[in-house]
GUMARGU-712113 format. One record per residue (C-alpha): residue in three letters; residue number from 1; x, y, z. Coordinates in Angstrom, 3 decimals. Layout:
// GUMARGU-712113
<nutor><aa>ala</aa><i>NUM</i><xx>X</xx><yy>Y</yy><zz>Z</zz></nutor>
...
END
This chain:
// GUMARGU-712113
<nutor><aa>met</aa><i>1</i><xx>14.396</xx><yy>15.917</yy><zz>1.686</zz></nutor>
<nutor><aa>asn</aa><i>2</i><xx>15.999</xx><yy>13.082</yy><zz>3.637</zz></nutor>
<nutor><aa>arg</aa><i>3</i><xx>17.516</xx><yy>10.426</yy><zz>1.461</zz></nutor>
<nutor><aa>ile</aa><i>4</i><xx>16.951</xx><yy>6.687</yy><zz>1.598</zz></nutor>
<nutor><aa>thr</aa><i>5</i><xx>19.873</xx><yy>4.550</yy><zz>0.581</zz></nutor>
<nutor><aa>his</aa><i>6</i><xx>20.388</xx><yy>0.842</yy><zz>0.328</zz></nutor>
<nutor><aa>phe</aa><i>7</i><xx>23.275</xx><yy>-1.559</yy><zz>-0.134</zz></nutor>
<nutor><aa>asp</aa><i>8</i><xx>23.506</xx><yy>-3.124</yy><zz>-3.561</zz></nutor>
<nutor><aa>ala</aa><i>9</i><xx>24.828</xx><yy>-6.631</yy><zz>-4.203</zz></nutor>
<nutor><aa>glu</aa><i>10</i><xx>28.432</xx><yy>-5.414</yy><zz>-4.094</zz></nutor>
<nutor><aa>ser</aa><i>11</i><xx>27.894</xx><yy>-3.709</yy><zz>-0.703</zz></nutor>
<nutor><aa>his</aa><i>12</i><xx>28.087</xx><yy>-0.205</yy><zz>-2.116</zz></nutor>
<nutor><aa>ile</aa><i>13</i><xx>25.663</xx><yy>2.394</yy><zz>-0.846</zz></nutor>
<nutor><aa>arg</aa><i>14</i><xx>23.461</xx><yy>3.621</yy><zz>-3.654</zz></nutor>
<nutor><aa>asp</aa><i>15</i><xx>21.269</xx><yy>6.696</yy><zz>-3.445</zz></nutor>
<nutor><aa>ile</aa><i>16</i><xx>17.649</xx><yy>5.879</yy><zz>-4.301</zz></nutor>
<nutor><aa>ser</aa><i>17</i><xx>16.377</xx><yy>9.452</yy><zz>-4.051</zz></nutor>
<nutor><aa>pro</aa><i>18</i><xx>15.154</xx><yy>9.391</yy><zz>-7.669</zz></nutor>
<nutor><aa>ile</aa><i>19</i><xx>12.900</xx><yy>6.478</yy><zz>-6.687</zz></nutor>
<nutor><aa>asn</aa><i>20</i><xx>11.685</xx><yy>8.413</yy><zz>-3.635</zz></nutor>
<nutor><aa>glu</aa><i>21</i><xx>10.806</xx><yy>11.372</yy><zz>-5.838</zz></nutor>
<nutor><aa>thr</aa><i>22</i><xx>9.025</xx><yy>9.120</yy><zz>-8.345</zz></nutor>
<nutor><aa>ile</aa><i>23</i><xx>6.748</xx><yy>7.636</yy><zz>-5.691</zz></nutor>
<nutor><aa>gly</aa><i>24</i><xx>6.406</xx><yy>10.928</yy><zz>-3.843</zz></nutor>
<nutor><aa>leu</aa><i>25</i><xx>8.131</xx><yy>9.781</yy><zz>-0.649</zz></nutor>
<nutor><aa>asp</aa><i>26</i><xx>9.264</xx><yy>12.725</yy><zz>1.425</zz></nutor>
<nutor><aa>leu</aa><i>27</i><xx>10.672</xx><yy>11.439</yy><zz>4.711</zz></nutor>
<nutor><aa>ser</aa><i>28</i><xx>9.903</xx><yy>14.679</yy><zz>6.514</zz></nutor>
<nutor><aa>thr</aa><i>29</i><xx>6.184</xx><yy>13.880</yy><zz>6.132</zz></nutor>
<nutor><aa>ala</aa><i>30</i><xx>6.323</xx><yy>10.105</yy><zz>5.602</zz></nutor>
<nutor><aa>arg</aa><i>31</i><xx>6.011</xx><yy>9.214</yy><zz>9.306</zz></nutor>
<nutor><aa>thr</aa><i>32</i><xx>2.379</xx><yy>10.252</yy><zz>9.490</zz></nutor>
<nutor><aa>asp</aa><i>33</i><xx>1.562</xx><yy>8.534</yy><zz>6.211</zz></nutor>
<nutor><aa>trp</aa><i>34</i><xx>3.228</xx><yy>5.252</yy><zz>7.232</zz></nutor>
<nutor><aa>asn</aa><i>35</i><xx>1.618</xx><yy>5.332</yy><zz>10.668</zz></nutor>
<nutor><aa>lys</aa><i>36</i><xx>-1.758</xx><yy>5.625</yy><zz>8.930</zz></nutor>
<nutor><aa>glu</aa><i>37</i><xx>-0.853</xx><yy>2.682</yy><zz>6.705</zz></nutor>
<nutor><aa>ala</aa><i>38</i><xx>0.164</xx><yy>0.554</yy><zz>9.692</zz></nutor>
<nutor><aa>arg</aa><i>39</i><xx>-3.053</xx><yy>1.431</yy><zz>11.505</zz></nutor>
<nutor><aa>arg</aa><i>40</i><xx>-5.130</xx><yy>0.697</yy><zz>8.398</zz></nutor>
<nutor><aa>ile</aa><i>41</i><xx>-3.569</xx><yy>-2.731</yy><zz>7.910</zz></nutor>
<nutor><aa>leu</aa><i>42</i><xx>-3.980</xx><yy>-3.830</yy><zz>11.531</zz></nutor>
<nutor><aa>lys</aa><i>43</i><xx>-7.550</xx><yy>-2.536</yy><zz>11.727</zz></nutor>
<nutor><aa>ser</aa><i>44</i><xx>-8.453</xx><yy>-4.235</yy><zz>8.450</zz></nutor>
<nutor><aa>glu</aa><i>45</i><xx>-7.126</xx><yy>-7.568</yy><zz>9.768</zz></nutor>
<nutor><aa>leu</aa><i>46</i><xx>-9.268</xx><yy>-7.167</yy><zz>12.884</zz></nutor>
<nutor><aa>ala</aa><i>47</i><xx>-12.310</xx><yy>-6.231</yy><zz>10.783</zz></nutor>
<nutor><aa>arg</aa><i>48</i><xx>-11.727</xx><yy>-9.170</yy><zz>8.436</zz></nutor>
<nutor><aa>arg</aa><i>49</i><xx>-12.009</xx><yy>-11.448</yy><zz>11.448</zz></nutor>
<nutor><aa>asp</aa><i>50</i><xx>-14.844</xx><yy>-9.399</yy><zz>13.000</zz></nutor>
<nutor><aa>leu</aa><i>51</i><xx>-12.822</xx><yy>-8.918</yy><zz>16.204</zz></nutor>
<nutor><aa>thr</aa><i>52</i><xx>-12.767</xx><yy>-6.133</yy><zz>18.773</zz></nutor>
<nutor><aa>tyr</aa><i>53</i><xx>-9.713</xx><yy>-4.857</yy><zz>20.646</zz></nutor>
<nutor><aa>lys</aa><i>54</i><xx>-10.963</xx><yy>-6.723</yy><zz>23.714</zz></nutor>
<nutor><aa>gln</aa><i>55</i><xx>-11.043</xx><yy>-9.971</yy><zz>21.736</zz></nutor>
<nutor><aa>leu</aa><i>56</i><xx>-7.557</xx><yy>-9.247</yy><zz>20.355</zz></nutor>
<nutor><aa>leu</aa><i>57</i><xx>-6.347</xx><yy>-8.733</yy><zz>23.928</zz></nutor>
<nutor><aa>lys</aa><i>58</i><xx>-7.848</xx><yy>-12.095</yy><zz>24.927</zz></nutor>
<nutor><aa>gln</aa><i>59</i><xx>-6.076</xx><yy>-13.820</yy><zz>22.038</zz></nutor>
<nutor><aa>leu</aa><i>60</i><xx>-2.788</xx><yy>-12.081</yy><zz>22.912</zz></nutor>
<nutor><aa>his</aa><i>61</i><xx>-3.143</xx><yy>-13.287</yy><zz>26.509</zz></nutor>
<nutor><aa>glu</aa><i>62</i><xx>-3.904</xx><yy>-16.822</yy><zz>25.308</zz></nutor>
<nutor><aa>ala</aa><i>63</i><xx>-0.708</xx><yy>-16.647</yy><zz>23.235</zz></nutor>
<nutor><aa>gly</aa><i>64</i><xx>1.255</xx><yy>-15.738</yy><zz>26.382</zz></nutor>
<nutor><aa>ile</aa><i>65</i><xx>1.579</xx><yy>-12.012</yy><zz>25.633</zz></nutor>
<nutor><aa>thr</aa><i>66</i><xx>0.354</xx><yy>-10.438</yy><zz>28.847</zz></nutor>
<nutor><aa>glu</aa><i>67</i><xx>2.030</xx><yy>-7.021</yy><zz>28.937</zz></nutor>
<nutor><aa>glu</aa><i>68</i><xx>-0.721</xx><yy>-5.348</yy><zz>26.905</zz></nutor>
<nutor><aa>thr</aa><i>69</i><xx>-3.998</xx><yy>-3.917</yy><zz>28.158</zz></nutor>
<nutor><aa>glu</aa><i>70</i><xx>-7.067</xx><yy>-3.068</yy><zz>26.126</zz></nutor>
<nutor><aa>arg</aa><i>71</i><xx>-6.306</xx><yy>0.651</yy><zz>26.612</zz></nutor>
<nutor><aa>ser</aa><i>72</i><xx>-2.682</xx><yy>0.252</yy><zz>25.439</zz></nutor>
<nutor><aa>ile</aa><i>73</i><xx>-3.862</xx><yy>-1.551</yy><zz>22.307</zz></nutor>
<nutor><aa>val</aa><i>74</i><xx>-6.506</xx><yy>1.072</yy><zz>21.567</zz></nutor>
<nutor><aa>asn</aa><i>75</i><xx>-3.930</xx><yy>3.853</yy><zz>22.014</zz></nutor>
<nutor><aa>lys</aa><i>76</i><xx>-1.266</xx><yy>2.193</yy><zz>19.858</zz></nutor>
<nutor><aa>val</aa><i>77</i><xx>-3.664</xx><yy>1.409</yy><zz>17.039</zz></nutor>
<nutor><aa>ser</aa><i>78</i><xx>-5.405</xx><yy>4.783</yy><zz>17.072</zz></nutor>
<nutor><aa>arg</aa><i>79</i><xx>-2.033</xx><yy>6.558</yy><zz>16.803</zz></nutor>
<nutor><aa>gly</aa><i>80</i><xx>-0.547</xx><yy>3.972</yy><zz>14.460</zz></nutor>
<nutor><aa>thr</aa><i>81</i><xx>2.596</xx><yy>4.122</yy><zz>16.590</zz></nutor>
<nutor><aa>phe</aa><i>82</i><xx>3.252</xx><yy>0.485</yy><zz>17.300</zz></nutor>
<nutor><aa>ser</aa><i>83</i><xx>6.371</xx><yy>-1.505</yy><zz>16.652</zz></nutor>
<nutor><aa>phe</aa><i>84</i><xx>6.664</xx><yy>-4.149</yy><zz>14.008</zz></nutor>
<nutor><aa>ala</aa><i>85</i><xx>7.155</xx><yy>-6.614</yy><zz>16.865</zz></nutor>
<nutor><aa>phe</aa><i>86</i><xx>3.728</xx><yy>-5.625</yy><zz>18.251</zz></nutor>
<nutor><aa>phe</aa><i>87</i><xx>2.254</xx><yy>-6.061</yy><zz>14.773</zz></nutor>
<nutor><aa>ile</aa><i>88</i><xx>3.740</xx><yy>-9.558</yy><zz>14.498</zz></nutor>
<nutor><aa>met</aa><i>89</i><xx>2.436</xx><yy>-10.460</yy><zz>17.975</zz></nutor>
<nutor><aa>cys</aa><i>90</i><xx>-1.057</xx><yy>-9.378</yy><zz>16.916</zz></nutor>
<nutor><aa>met</aa><i>91</i><xx>-0.909</xx><yy>-11.255</yy><zz>13.626</zz></nutor>
<nutor><aa>arg</aa><i>92</i><xx>0.323</xx><yy>-14.432</yy><zz>15.354</zz></nutor>
<nutor><aa>ala</aa><i>93</i><xx>-2.413</xx><yy>-14.119</yy><zz>17.982</zz></nutor>
<nutor><aa>leu</aa><i>94</i><xx>-4.965</xx><yy>-13.709</yy><zz>15.175</zz></nutor>
<nutor><aa>gly</aa><i>95</i><xx>-3.595</xx><yy>-16.785</yy><zz>13.418</zz></nutor>
<nutor><aa>ala</aa><i>96</i><xx>-2.659</xx><yy>-14.831</yy><zz>10.295</zz></nutor>
<nutor><aa>gly</aa><i>97</i><xx>-0.342</xx><yy>-16.739</yy><zz>7.980</zz></nutor>
<nutor><aa>gln</aa><i>98</i><xx>-0.120</xx><yy>-13.989</yy><zz>5.386</zz></nutor>
<nutor><aa>ile</aa><i>99</i><xx>-0.886</xx><yy>-10.289</yy><zz>5.322</zz></nutor>
<nutor><aa>asp</aa><i>100</i><xx>-1.812</xx><yy>-8.385</yy><zz>2.184</zz></nutor>
<nutor><aa>ile</aa><i>101</i><xx>-0.497</xx><yy>-4.854</yy><zz>2.571</zz></nutor>
<nutor><aa>gly</aa><i>102</i><xx>-1.801</xx><yy>-3.777</yy><zz>-0.815</zz></nutor>
<nutor><aa>pro</aa><i>103</i><xx>-0.059</xx><yy>-1.460</yy><zz>-3.261</zz></nutor>
<nutor><aa>leu</aa><i>104</i><xx>2.047</xx><yy>1.543</yy><zz>-2.332</zz></nutor>
<nutor><aa>pro</aa><i>105</i><xx>0.032</xx><yy>4.682</yy><zz>-1.679</zz></nutor>
<nutor><aa>glu</aa><i>106</i><xx>-0.441</xx><yy>6.836</yy><zz>-4.758</zz></nutor>
<nutor><aa>pro</aa><i>107</i><xx>2.325</xx><yy>9.407</yy><zz>-5.276</zz></nutor>
<nutor><aa>arg</aa><i>108</i><xx>1.471</xx><yy>12.959</yy><zz>-4.362</zz></nutor>
<nutor><aa>pro</aa><i>109</i><xx>1.438</xx><yy>15.512</yy><zz>-7.174</zz></nutor>
<nutor><aa>lys</aa><i>110</i><xx>4.667</xx><yy>17.555</yy><zz>-7.364</zz></nutor>
<nutor><aa>asp</aa><i>111</i><xx>2.887</xx><yy>20.752</yy><zz>-6.341</zz></nutor>
<nutor><aa>glu</aa><i>112</i><xx>1.815</xx><yy>19.101</yy><zz>-3.032</zz></nutor>
<nutor><aa>arg</aa><i>113</i><xx>5.357</xx><yy>17.953</yy><zz>-2.146</zz></nutor>
<nutor><aa>lys</aa><i>114</i><xx>7.529</xx><yy>20.024</yy><zz>0.131</zz></nutor>
<nutor><aa>gly</aa><i>115</i><xx>10.748</xx><yy>21.062</yy><zz>-1.398</zz></nutor>
END
């Protein structure tokens, strides 16, 4: 399993693998899971506002973001492979001041984890 580390207050790298194991985060499979989460959050914000991708595109264009097409938005969202910058552009275009990403996904049982 890949390891996630972070810098603590004294700028020392600390291994947080025990935390990863507690929440069931396995980076070899996490990409798909996090892409699904990103897609779910963006789609839920669109649904909350009862907007289509075409309407999102219109709002992006009105905000001065013209490099996207309806097809590019549909593709990015359906794959969940969009950048955080794209996410922020969409949220700004939608007028979102706050986003509720909900709780972390439930940990997978140990027998379902690769290892």
